[in-house]
One Martini backbone bead per residue (centre of mass of N, CA, C, O) as a GRO file, in nm:
protein
  382
    1MET     BB    1  -3.570   0.820   0.037
    2ARG     BB    2  -3.354   1.006  -0.076
    3LYS     BB    3  -3.507   1.267   0.004
    4ILE     BB    4  -3.512   1.216   0.306
    5MET     BB    5  -3.204   1.199   0.348
    6SER     BB    6  -3.142   1.481   0.243
    7LEU     BB    7  -3.302   1.627   0.462
    8ILE     BB    8  -3.147   1.516   0.704
    9ILE     BB    9  -2.868   1.619   0.622
   10ALA     BB   10  -2.944   1.919   0.602
   11PHE     BB   11  -3.032   1.942   0.898
   12MET     BB   12  -2.760   1.861   1.025
   13LEU     BB   13  -2.589   2.086   0.890
   14ALA     BB   14  -2.764   2.322   1.022
   15LEU     BB   15  -2.712   2.296   1.328
   16PRO     BB   16  -2.441   2.443   1.378
   17ALA     BB   17  -2.533   2.716   1.268
   18ALA     BB   18  -2.767   2.753   1.463
   19ALA     BB   19  -2.602   2.727   1.721
   20PHE     BB   20  -2.417   2.967   1.664
   21ALA     BB   21  -2.632   3.185   1.635
   22LYS     BB   22  -2.729   3.141   1.932
   23GLY     BB   23  -2.421   3.149   2.075
   24LYS     BB   24  -2.286   3.441   2.001
   25TYR     BB   25  -2.413   3.554   2.239
   26VAL     BB   26  -2.378   3.797   2.505
   27THR     BB   27  -2.318   3.943   2.789
   28VAL     BB   28  -2.201   4.219   2.946
   29GLN     BB   29  -2.047   4.056   3.162
   30GLU     BB   30  -1.886   3.881   2.963
   31LEU     BB   31  -1.744   4.117   2.827
   32TYR     BB   32  -1.602   4.226   3.074
   33SER     BB   33  -1.435   3.967   3.129
   34GLN     BB   34  -1.294   3.951   2.849
   35TYR     BB   35  -1.162   4.271   2.859
   36ASP     BB   36  -1.038   4.277   3.126
   37GLY     BB   37  -0.709   4.397   3.081
   38ASN     BB   38  -0.726   4.418   2.779
   39ARG     BB   39  -0.571   4.450   2.450
   40TRP     BB   40  -0.520   4.614   2.143
   41GLN     BB   41  -0.247   4.460   1.960
   42ASP     BB   42  -0.107   4.605   1.659
   43GLU     BB   43   0.000   4.588   1.310
   44TYR     BB   44  -0.022   4.808   1.012
   45GLN     BB   45  -0.034   4.822   0.668
   46THR     BB   46  -0.052   5.080   0.428
   47VAL     BB   47  -0.118   5.254   0.131
   48ARG     BB   48   0.076   5.496   0.251
   49GLY     BB   49   0.333   5.348   0.390
   50GLU     BB   50   0.233   5.285   0.677
   51THR     BB   51   0.256   5.232   1.033
   52ILE     BB   52   0.004   5.103   1.242
   53VAL     BB   53  -0.039   5.136   1.588
   54VAL     BB   54  -0.215   4.925   1.813
   55ASP     BB   55  -0.286   5.047   2.163
   56THR     BB   56  -0.577   4.943   2.326
   57THR     BB   57  -0.856   4.958   2.485
   58ILE     BB   58  -1.148   4.756   2.582
   59MET     BB   59  -1.443   4.899   2.685
   60VAL     BB   60  -1.650   4.786   2.964
   61PRO     BB   61  -1.910   4.801   3.152
   62ASP     BB   62  -1.990   4.738   3.501
   63VAL     BB   63  -2.272   4.560   3.440
   64GLU     BB   64  -2.564   4.361   3.435
   65THR     BB   65  -2.700   4.528   3.197
   66ALA     BB   66  -2.840   4.598   2.846
   67PRO     BB   67  -3.026   4.849   2.784
   68VAL     BB   68  -3.303   5.012   2.628
   69ILE     BB   69  -3.337   5.370   2.595
   70ARG     BB   70  -3.550   5.641   2.661
   71VAL     BB   71  -3.497   5.990   2.572
   72LYS     BB   72  -3.437   6.324   2.687
   73THR     BB   73  -3.400   6.632   2.754
   74HIS     BB   74  -3.302   6.805   3.000
   75PRO     BB   75  -3.432   7.003   3.207
   76GLU     BB   76  -3.456   7.275   3.353
   77LEU     BB   77  -3.372   7.457   3.597
   78ASP     BB   78  -3.428   7.597   3.872
   79GLU     BB   79  -3.502   7.929   3.924
   80ALA     BB   80  -3.327   7.965   4.190
   81VAL     BB   81  -3.041   7.980   4.057
   82TYR     BB   82  -3.051   8.292   3.978
   83GLU     BB   83  -3.016   8.408   4.269
   84VAL     BB   84  -2.708   8.316   4.273
   85TYR     BB   85  -2.595   8.371   3.957
   86GLY     BB   86  -2.753   8.466   3.741
   87ARG     BB   87  -2.807   8.554   3.427
   88TYR     BB   88  -2.753   8.510   3.114
   89PRO     BB   89  -2.616   8.719   2.909
   90ARG     BB   90  -2.633   8.850   2.600
   91ASN     BB   91  -2.345   8.995   2.674
   92TRP     BB   92  -2.079   8.863   2.838
   93ARG     BB   93  -1.856   9.089   2.789
   94LYS     BB   94  -2.051   9.307   2.970
   95VAL     BB   95  -2.037   9.183   3.233
   96ASP     BB   96  -2.023   9.234   3.592
   97GLU     BB   97  -2.071   8.972   3.693
   98ALA     BB   98  -1.917   8.676   3.804
   99ASN     BB   99  -2.197   8.535   3.786
  100TRP     BB  100  -2.351   8.276   3.569
  101ILE     BB  101  -2.654   8.143   3.398
  102ARG     BB  102  -2.774   7.871   3.183
  103SER     BB  103  -3.124   7.747   3.121
  104ASP     BB  104  -3.294   7.613   2.806
  105ASN     BB  105  -3.314   7.304   2.707
  106VAL     BB  106  -3.015   7.279   2.579
  107ASP     BB  107  -2.829   7.411   2.805
  108ILE     BB  108  -2.577   7.427   3.065
  109THR     BB  109  -2.436   7.738   3.185
  110ILE     BB  110  -2.146   7.803   3.388
  111ALA     BB  111  -2.001   8.093   3.566
  112MET     BB  112  -1.678   8.219   3.696
  113ASP     BB  113  -1.522   8.441   3.557
  114GLN     BB  114  -1.506   8.420   3.227
  115ASN     BB  115  -1.238   8.611   3.187
  116TRP     BB  116  -0.999   8.486   3.349
  117GLU     BB  117  -0.869   8.745   3.500
  118PHE     BB  118  -0.918   8.908   3.226
  119ASN     BB  119  -0.911   9.130   2.954
  120ARG     BB  120  -1.031   9.046   2.656
  121PRO     BB  121  -0.972   9.112   2.351
  122ASP     BB  122  -1.188   9.113   2.090
  123LYS     BB  123  -0.981   9.031   1.858
  124TYR     BB  124  -0.949   8.730   2.019
  125ALA     BB  125  -1.220   8.619   2.008
  126GLY     BB  126  -1.235   8.275   1.950
  127ARG     BB  127  -0.909   8.237   1.826
  128CYS     BB  128  -0.698   8.162   2.101
  129HIS     BB  129  -0.713   7.878   2.205
  130GLU     BB  130  -0.499   7.702   2.439
  131TRP     BB  131  -0.359   7.401   2.422
  132GLY     BB  132  -0.234   7.120   2.559
  133GLU     BB  133  -0.249   6.845   2.713
  134VAL     BB  134  -0.381   6.514   2.649
  135PHE     BB  135  -0.578   6.277   2.852
  136LEU     BB  136  -0.640   5.979   2.930
  137PRO     BB  137  -0.748   5.828   3.207
  138ASP     BB  138  -0.484   5.621   3.219
  139GLU     BB  139  -0.273   5.893   3.192
  140ILE     BB  140  -0.317   6.040   3.454
  141ASP     BB  141  -0.168   6.297   3.653
  142TRP     BB  142  -0.293   6.417   3.953
  143ASN     BB  143  -0.015   6.589   4.028
  144LEU     BB  144  -0.035   6.775   3.813
  145LYS     BB  145   0.093   7.101   3.708
  146ALA     BB  146   0.023   7.376   3.585
  147GLU     BB  147   0.128   7.660   3.479
  148ASN     BB  148   0.125   7.861   3.749
  149ASN     BB  149  -0.031   7.641   3.938
  150ASP     BB  150  -0.142   7.534   4.255
  151MET     BB  151  -0.306   7.331   4.128
  152SER     BB  152  -0.399   7.023   4.067
  153MET     BB  153  -0.559   6.803   3.881
  154GLY     BB  154  -0.712   6.672   4.120
  155GLU     BB  155  -0.816   6.935   4.253
  156ALA     BB  156  -0.969   7.039   4.009
  157TYR     BB  157  -1.160   6.801   3.980
  158SER     BB  158  -1.295   6.812   4.258
  159GLN     BB  159  -1.402   7.103   4.243
  160ILE     BB  160  -1.575   7.098   3.972
  161THR     BB  161  -1.754   6.846   4.029
  162ALA     BB  162  -1.876   6.943   4.297
  163GLN     BB  163  -2.010   7.196   4.183
  164LEU     BB  164  -2.200   7.059   3.981
  165ASN     BB  165  -2.346   6.863   4.178
  166GLU     BB  166  -2.461   7.080   4.360
  167ILE     BB  167  -2.636   7.214   4.145
  168MET     BB  168  -2.798   6.960   4.057
  169GLU     BB  169  -2.914   6.891   4.340
  170ASN     BB  170  -3.052   7.178   4.395
  171TYR     BB  171  -3.171   7.235   4.064
  172GLY     BB  172  -3.183   6.923   3.896
  173GLY     BB  173  -3.262   6.647   4.077
  174GLY     BB  174  -2.951   6.563   4.075
  175SER     BB  175  -2.696   6.393   4.015
  176VAL     BB  176  -2.421   6.302   3.798
  177ASP     BB  177  -2.312   6.069   3.572
  178MET     BB  178  -1.958   6.085   3.532
  179GLN     BB  179  -1.754   5.999   3.245
  180LEU     BB  180  -1.440   6.006   3.168
  181ARG     BB  181  -1.262   6.098   2.870
  182ASP     BB  182  -1.083   6.366   2.938
  183ALA     BB  183  -0.779   6.556   2.992
  184TYR     BB  184  -0.651   6.903   3.033
  185THR     BB  185  -0.441   7.157   2.933
  186PHE     BB  186  -0.436   7.528   2.943
  187GLY     BB  187  -0.354   7.879   2.821
  188LEU     BB  188  -0.600   7.999   2.702
  189TYR     BB  189  -0.460   8.294   2.585
  190ARG     BB  190  -0.330   8.450   2.284
  191ASP     BB  191  -0.160   8.651   2.098
  192LYS     BB  192  -0.027   8.738   1.790
  193ASP     BB  193   0.272   8.666   1.937
  194ASN     BB  194   0.219   8.418   2.143
  195ALA     BB  195   0.141   8.557   2.404
  196PRO     BB  196   0.036   8.546   2.709
  197LEU     BB  197  -0.254   8.687   2.885
  198VAL     BB  198  -0.164   8.495   3.110
  199ASP     BB  199   0.021   8.345   3.399
  200HIS     BB  200  -0.179   8.088   3.375
  201CYS     BB  201  -0.301   7.768   3.386
  202GLY     BB  202  -0.537   7.511   3.313
  203TYR     BB  203  -0.834   7.297   3.332
  204GLY     BB  204  -0.980   7.007   3.166
  205PHE     BB  205  -1.309   6.828   3.132
  206ASP     BB  206  -1.436   6.538   2.976
  207PHE     BB  207  -1.765   6.406   2.951
  208LYS     BB  208  -1.987   6.134   2.999
  209GLN     BB  209  -2.294   6.022   3.036
  210GLY     BB  210  -2.447   5.816   3.265
  211ILE     BB  211  -2.672   5.529   3.203
  212ARG     BB  212  -2.687   5.278   3.400
  213GLY     BB  213  -2.353   5.285   3.371
  214ILE     BB  214  -2.366   5.391   3.069
  215PRO     BB  215  -2.212   5.552   2.827
  216ALA     BB  216  -2.282   5.837   2.631
  217LEU     BB  217  -2.103   5.869   2.318
  218GLY     BB  218  -2.334   5.918   2.084
  219ASN     BB  219  -2.462   6.013   1.743
  220ALA     BB  220  -2.610   5.903   1.447
  221HIS     BB  221  -2.632   6.182   1.308
  222LEU     BB  222  -2.324   6.192   1.343
  223THR     BB  223  -2.002   6.193   1.190
  224TYR     BB  224  -1.868   6.442   1.244
  225GLN     BB  225  -1.716   6.601   1.520
  226HIS     BB  226  -1.576   6.872   1.382
  227GLY     BB  227  -1.838   7.055   1.259
  228ARG     BB  228  -1.887   6.816   1.050
  229MET     BB  229  -2.156   6.703   0.833
  230ARG     BB  230  -2.281   6.391   0.687
  231THR     BB  231  -2.587   6.534   0.658
  232ASN     BB  232  -2.945   6.626   0.607
  233HIS     BB  233  -2.966   6.740   0.878
  234ARG     BB  234  -3.051   6.946   1.098
  235TRP     BB  235  -2.940   7.084   1.389
  236GLU     BB  236  -3.187   7.042   1.535
  237GLY     BB  237  -3.145   6.794   1.786
  238VAL     BB  238  -2.834   6.665   1.727
  239TYR     BB  239  -2.710   6.673   1.986
  240ASP     BB  240  -2.503   6.579   2.207
  241ASN     BB  241  -2.377   6.478   2.486
  242TRP     BB  242  -2.231   6.691   2.753
  243ILE     BB  243  -1.924   6.756   2.962
  244ASN     BB  244  -1.770   7.073   3.031
  245LEU     BB  245  -1.479   7.144   3.232
  246GLN     BB  246  -1.336   7.453   3.366
  247ILE     BB  247  -1.022   7.549   3.543
  248SER     BB  248  -0.808   7.799   3.711
  249SER     BB  249  -0.975   7.867   3.976
  250LEU     BB  250  -1.187   7.928   4.237
  251VAL     BB  251  -1.272   8.209   4.050
  252SER     BB  252  -1.228   8.024   3.769
  253TYR     BB  253  -1.501   7.906   3.575
  254SER     BB  254  -1.658   7.646   3.361
  255MET     BB  255  -1.986   7.515   3.239
  256SER     BB  256  -2.091   7.261   2.998
  257VAL     BB  257  -2.429   7.120   2.962
  258HIS     BB  258  -2.567   6.810   2.813
  259LEU     BB  259  -2.859   6.618   2.884
  260TRP     BB  260  -3.008   6.327   2.967
  261GLN     BB  261  -3.343   6.175   3.015
  262GLU     BB  262  -3.521   5.933   3.137
  263GLU     BB  263  -3.836   5.773   3.023
  264GLY     BB  264  -3.759   5.468   2.934
  265CYS     BB  265  -3.785   5.107   2.889
  266LEU     BB  266  -3.771   4.875   2.627
  267TYR     BB  267  -3.514   4.700   2.730
  268GLU     BB  268  -3.349   4.540   2.990
  269ASP     BB  269  -3.206   4.323   2.784
  270ILE     BB  270  -2.937   4.249   2.556
  271PRO     BB  271  -2.773   4.099   2.316
  272LEU     BB  272  -2.422   4.044   2.236
  273VAL     BB  273  -2.118   4.123   2.069
  274PRO     BB  274  -1.815   4.115   2.008
  275PHE     BB  275  -1.580   4.315   1.858
  276GLU     BB  276  -1.479   4.100   1.647
  277ALA     BB  277  -1.728   4.127   1.453
  278GLY     BB  278  -1.614   4.439   1.358
  279LYS     BB  279  -1.300   4.446   1.314
  280PRO     BB  280  -1.246   4.401   1.004
  281ALA     BB  281  -1.354   4.682   0.913
  282ILE     BB  282  -1.138   4.844   1.068
  283GLU     BB  283  -0.885   4.714   0.947
  284LYS     BB  284  -0.941   4.800   0.656
  285MET     BB  285  -0.926   5.107   0.711
  286ILE     BB  286  -0.635   5.103   0.788
  287GLN     BB  287  -0.517   4.974   0.524
  288ASP     BB  288  -0.665   5.213   0.344
  289GLY     BB  289  -0.591   5.496   0.508
  290LEU     BB  290  -0.831   5.609   0.703
  291ILE     BB  291  -0.697   5.504   0.961
  292ARG     BB  292  -0.441   5.647   1.190
  293LYS     BB  293  -0.595   5.631   1.479
  294ILE     BB  294  -0.643   5.465   1.801
  295ARG     BB  295  -0.765   5.531   2.121
  296ARG     BB  296  -1.053   5.367   2.143
  297VAL     BB  297  -1.267   5.106   2.272
  298GLN     BB  298  -1.633   5.119   2.324
  299LEU     BB  299  -1.902   5.045   2.528
  300GLY     BB  300  -2.207   5.220   2.440
  301TYR     BB  301  -2.409   5.477   2.388
  302VAL     BB  302  -2.631   5.539   2.112
  303ALA     BB  303  -2.815   5.773   1.934
  304TYR     BB  304  -3.144   5.725   1.814
  305VAL     BB  305  -3.415   5.741   1.617
  306GLU     BB  306  -3.725   5.737   1.560
  307SER     BB  307  -3.954   5.665   1.314
  308ASP     BB  308  -4.053   5.986   1.316
  309HIS     BB  309  -3.805   6.181   1.365
  310ASN     BB  310  -3.809   6.274   1.668
  311THR     BB  311  -3.567   6.495   1.825
  312LYS     BB  312  -3.691   6.490   2.134
  313HIS     BB  313  -3.617   6.186   2.099
  314TRP     BB  314  -3.433   5.892   2.217
  315ILE     BB  315  -3.236   5.598   2.141
  316LEU     BB  316  -3.050   5.387   2.350
  317VAL     BB  317  -2.778   5.188   2.220
  318PRO     BB  318  -2.571   4.946   2.236
  319THR     BB  319  -2.229   5.027   2.126
  320TRP     BB  320  -1.961   5.025   1.925
  321VAL     BB  321  -1.682   5.254   1.986
  322VAL     BB  322  -1.456   5.434   1.768
  323ASP     BB  323  -1.178   5.620   1.858
  324CYS     BB  324  -1.058   5.829   1.588
  325ASP     BB  325  -0.866   5.875   1.292
  326TRP     BB  326  -1.062   5.983   1.012
  327PHE     BB  327  -1.099   5.937   0.649
  328PRO     BB  328  -1.241   5.937   0.330
  329SER     BB  329  -0.929   5.950   0.238
  330ALA     BB  330  -0.596   5.866   0.180
  331LYS     BB  331  -0.527   6.174   0.084
  332ASP     BB  332  -0.589   6.282   0.337
  333ASP     BB  333  -0.525   6.537   0.587
  334PHE     BB  334  -0.428   6.719   0.826
  335TRP     BB  335  -0.551   6.992   1.014
  336LYS     BB  336  -0.493   7.317   1.163
  337GLU     BB  337  -0.571   7.543   1.375
  338GLU     BB  338  -0.575   7.849   1.446
  339PHE     BB  339  -0.358   7.900   1.716
  340GLN     BB  340  -0.257   7.594   1.727
  341VAL     BB  341   0.013   7.483   1.884
  342GLU     BB  342  -0.120   7.238   2.000
  343PHE     BB  343  -0.227   6.920   1.970
  344ASN     BB  344  -0.564   6.846   1.959
  345PRO     BB  345  -0.724   6.557   1.882
  346TYR     BB  346  -1.032   6.698   1.894
  347ALA     BB  347  -0.943   6.947   1.672
  348ARG     BB  348  -0.918   6.766   1.441
  349SER     BB  349  -1.018   6.659   1.130
  350GLY     BB  350  -1.013   6.332   1.214
  351SER     BB  351  -1.202   6.333   1.439
  352HIS     BB  352  -1.376   6.025   1.534
  353LEU     BB  353  -1.679   5.824   1.526
  354LEU     BB  354  -1.734   5.478   1.524
  355TYR     BB  355  -2.004   5.247   1.447
  356VAL     BB  356  -2.094   4.929   1.602
  357ASN     BB  357  -2.298   4.684   1.602
  358ALA     BB  358  -2.367   4.488   1.903
  359GLN     BB  359  -2.544   4.250   1.729
  360THR     BB  360  -2.384   4.229   1.424
  361GLY     BB  361  -2.104   4.399   1.346
  362LYS     BB  362  -2.197   4.649   1.193
  363LEU     BB  363  -2.105   4.919   1.014
  364LEU     BB  364  -2.152   5.257   1.024
  365ASP     BB  365  -2.154   5.453   0.765
  366PRO     BB  366  -1.978   5.757   0.745
  367MET     BB  367  -2.099   5.825   0.434
  368ASP     BB  368  -2.384   5.835   0.523
  369THR     BB  369  -2.667   6.069   0.421
  370SER     BB  370  -2.913   5.943   0.509
  371LYS     BB  371  -3.195   5.939   0.702
  372LYS     BB  372  -3.160   5.630   0.802
  373ARG     BB  373  -2.895   5.631   0.964
  374SER     BB  374  -3.054   5.695   1.263
  375ASP     BB  375  -3.195   5.443   1.276
  376VAL     BB  376  -3.323   5.188   1.434
  377SER     BB  377  -3.249   4.885   1.470
  378THR     BB  378  -3.311   4.579   1.507
  379ILE     BB  379  -3.405   4.423   1.803
  380ARG     BB  380  -3.254   4.180   1.989
  381THR     BB  381  -3.354   3.911   2.189
  382TRP     BB  382  -3.359   3.650   2.421
   0.00000   0.00000   0.00000
């Protein structure tokens, strides 16, 4: 009898835990309602003796479902595009045509007057790109005008996005869902004495591709965002999706695009957990002096590899993504690129994306260099 009572009591005690485990999941619509208009605002003291202030949005896409998608790289554009733009030259510095395009199943690059209306001396090539201010989407003044430029930020945005969508609709099978990541002004190039080589500045826009309304934000292959990878994977196939558009005038622009294309849906909708499930791990990194700034927290797709590690196909899984300045050690500090007069936060050594599993709240260790790092975790269903 005593044994039976013990079993009954144990069963009853287990009920709340089981009920919680079952009830902790929410839909993406519930997450959207929970975080819409709310911000993460707090202060943290770190082992470096610094006070880190967090004041950021927690962004959730306004969609009905959170599917798991299988994708591949977007195919090349229709050959007819070259009749209009001309092919990407082997050495673009020697090109005579004002227009050219590249589409090779790796990326799509389009340019009109790539030399930005001046002849750039070879000795400065690739060494002195000058950034100005960088704005998150909710910080943008669309009436802002770059130095000596007649176009406003808003006019530049409309012009360059319309141009890309026209090309994709005519030669790529349809327009692209572009979700703005940030916008910036830039002064193009400067010489060794820091004098501008052109008399006007331009605009740049970075986007992430939306798939079923959810932005594809990162790739589990990559740990460092700025050219350094803590992974034993080779470069081939590990690139993230990107859309980078720059425009200086109506006859001076460039577009670099790498897109995913949906192949199929593995799960039409999966249960998710709020960001609070993974927040303690992020807060500890702040207090340990590893995270110095958080720009935003966002629910979006992260690309993981399939079990055979075939990097020609990827699985996009809804994941919490923390856009921040992160370092492997509290002793590390920022470094600044040569010729970088203004700090562009995405060109700094600390710029990084941290991934938190949106079904378990577990942080994907940014120091993990094992091959299994980018494997898809077990997917939980409703």
